[in-house]
Phi, psi and omega in degrees: 000133173276150184290144174294148177289122191285155181298328178290356182300160179285341173256157175296154174296130176272119197244138175238135170251131171263111176103129191230019175270209189306314181283321176304312177301313186295317179291327178293318183299327189285304178315310183305323201247339191302312180295346183283335190241342184229148177279110176234168172296150188289133177215169175232134173279087190289299190217140173253127185246139167199181190283326188253105196303323183282322185287331184284323183290317181294321179297313176304312179298313180293330180259358165103015177267139185299328181203172172234165180215167177236354183241112187286326175313306184298313179305318180288340180284340181293140189277350178268004171256121184251328193230130181240124182250119195243100180266002182287167178306161184297331182293343191256346187300310181308312191286320183291309190290328179289322178293316181294312176305322182294331181279357173093012184266140165298145183222129168249127179232135177305154172280162346292167189309312181195183185264357182220160179289320178304314170306313176299318177297325180287332179287319178296320183295327176290325184294312188291323175298315186286331172311321187299332175253016170083014178270129187267150170212157187204145177257144197262079172266089197286340185283353163297333180274356170301124182303323175299319185280325179290327174286328178301314176304307181303320182295322174291315184294329188274355179091004181298343175251005180069219178281128173288130178254307176235148166228143176243110177240117180227143190223099178250122167238175181220022183286358171242014176295323176293122179293353181251008165307129187296155178297146178209162184301331181294351184248016180243130180303323192286340179257325188257341181084309171202180185268242173300339180295308182281336183278313185240337181290324169317307179297320187286324172307302173309313178298313171310304185294320186289310178306313183287341193056050191214167184231151179274139179245336180217145175221149163234146184200178172211143180243155181210134170260107178282317180253113187275345174207152181227160175303123174240183188298331186243033177105185183299134185243147173287132179267126191245024179232182175272159169260333187211161179207146181231142182202148163250136179246127180245128193255145173316317187276358172109349176284152183233133182242137176255140185227123176232132178220150175204149175251007183232033185262095181309130181094342179260117191277306176195063187267099164267106182256143175223126173234131180234132185235122179237182173295335177237000184186174185212153174222144171225155182207139171223129184305334180290342169238072200292333187281340188257135178230136181248126189228129176250123178261106185285356180276341180294158172300147185301329187281358180240359191284152176165155183294128178247140181279129174245118173284112190266067175234023177272151181303332186280000183275161172308129168068344189308322191290344173283351189249235197249173182298160180317139183073358172271091204290158168259164179244191181293324183297331184285350173294318177297328177293311181300320188289322183286327180304311183288332180292310180297322177291324175291327178296313185297320188271355183069037183234168183270121176287156173242139015275129177287170173302326172306309175306314178299311180306315174310311174303320183290332180296318180297311179305316180297329181282325181290320177302312189290324179296319183286322177297335176264014176090006181101011176290162187278137184245139172277136185277131177303148179286127183297142186303153178303139179258132166297164180296121184236164183271126183275167176302134189294148177285341176246143182239158194287159167282147178287144180289154177283000000 
């Protein structure tokens, strides 16, 4: 394993991204904007990697990358590449990440960690081995970096909600509500691993565990496919993953969470909703209004109790001091910018960022439990003990002042 390039080097860190579609564009935007708003180590957008030479070259020019390539193996072997950002589909994550880590490259990989538990475990082993040489790795649960949800975690950690009793998490979309929507790799088990479960329930499960600082011990759940075949280029093709999933999660600390996800919920575009109910307070959040957090202080007199809207755009709020004046709202894409910021700062400080690959594996164990429960008719399943997590750098409790 080669040694990672230190942040104090004379040249900027070289970054390569693999994938240029939806997630590749989102990550590229973050790389392109992060240094405009936050003080981060110097880096360069060196190369964008994709399968189709002309398409990836056009994307590289559009997204701000210096060059493009079609062979990711050649790219990770380059001496001028220090960071590999993997935005490729899940079935490629394990091979790419383990190879990059073995080559001494810091790795950011999109969620879910991989398509199978075996692949996820191999990635954790690779990350742990690389960590001994100072090579950092992180899985991209970007919603942790939304200012409103970062604030929610702070309020819960500070005890403002008392003992947490219940959580409701739902993530509803409708991009597959039309039964004639065409077939895609996301609807084939061999490429996607699962449907709504891995795609969006992974976010919901990560949020439940992250917000509460707790882990899931038992699950019960059901999966369902409403549209069993979709139009393909050669005729109808079978859909081999779920359209929707439901689960009940039992937490180590005694809280119980319900999770509902769907990609066929007509009228819901990208509605990640979170409700947290404690003995002294409650919180609610909806991703379709990402700058708003609703907080109820249950210790106030009953005649004035009620949910109050917090517009999370003050400089004192997480990440906001790097952006605009109060009330000038942020959007979905800013969570990726914050994610890149935190990843770069961890590399620079020589600390391990969060969420780690171990945390990503923990989410995969919960998803596997939901799938096993569904196959057994909804019976309660014990979730495997998560792998020990190395000391990681949490989302910072103090946030940067805007650059001049």
